[in-house]
C-alpha positions in Angstrom: 2.4 11.0 -12.6 2.4 9.8 -16.1 0.6 6.5 -16.8 2.5 3.1 -16.8 3.6 1.7 -20.0 1.7 -1.8 -21.0 3.3 -4.2 -23.4 1.8 -7.4 -24.7 4.1 -10.4 -25.7 2.2 -13.2 -27.6 3.1 -16.8 -27.6 1.3 -19.5 -29.8 1.2 -22.9 -27.7 2.4 -25.9 -29.7 0.1 -28.4 -30.8 -0.3 -31.8 -32.8 -2.2 -33.1 -35.5 -4.5 -34.6 -33.6 -5.2 -31.6 -31.6 -7.2 -28.4 -32.3 -5.2 -25.3 -32.6 -5.2 -23.7 -29.5 -5.4 -19.4 -29.0 -2.4 -17.9 -28.3 -1.4 -17.0 -24.9 -0.8 -13.4 -24.1 1.2 -12.3 -21.3 0.7 -8.7 -20.1 3.9 -6.6 -18.8 3.4 -3.4 -17.0 6.2 -0.9 -16.4 6.4 2.2 -14.2 7.2 5.4 -15.9 10.7 5.2 -14.8 11.1 1.7 -16.7 11.1 -0.6 -13.9 9.0 -3.6 -14.7 6.0 -4.6 -12.1 6.8 -7.7 -10.3 4.1 -10.7 -10.4 3.5 -12.5 -7.2 5.7 -15.4 -8.0 8.7 -12.7 -9.0 8.1 -11.1 -5.4 8.1 -14.8 -3.8 11.4 -15.6 -5.9 13.0 -12.4 -4.9 12.1 -13.0 -1.4 13.5 -16.7 -1.5 16.8 -15.3 -3.0 17.2 -12.5 -0.4 16.4 -15.1 2.6 19.0 -17.6 0.9 21.7 -14.7 0.7 21.1 -14.0 4.3 21.6 -17.5 5.4 24.6 -17.8 3.6 25.9 -14.6 4.9 24.9 -15.7 8.5 27.2 -19.0 7.7 30.2 -17.3 6.7 30.1 -15.4 9.8 29.6 -18.4 12.2 32.6 -20.2 10.2 34.7 -17.2 10.5 34.0 -16.6 14.3 35.1 -20.7 14.6 38.0 -20.1 12.6 39.2 -17.1 14.9 38.6 -19.3 17.8 41.1 -21.6 16.4 43.5 -18.8 16.0 43.1 -18.6 12.4 42.3 -15.1 10.5 39.6 -15.3 8.1 39.7 -13.5 5.0 36.0 -12.1 4.6 35.0 -10.8 1.2 
């Protein structure tokens, strides 16, 4: 397996005239050989939360469709 690509992005923090110049902030980005980015813990947590919300919305849509069917109204699910 070839090594992963490593990229650096550099940002300069803003400062006021009364503050000292701050050193640049460097973010490390690591990519798999196929080009996918390694995810951070925060990225993983956000993806899991989005998946949980999507599943909850799907379950609610199914419950509402069942209620409509019980009333004799055929729901259109997409």
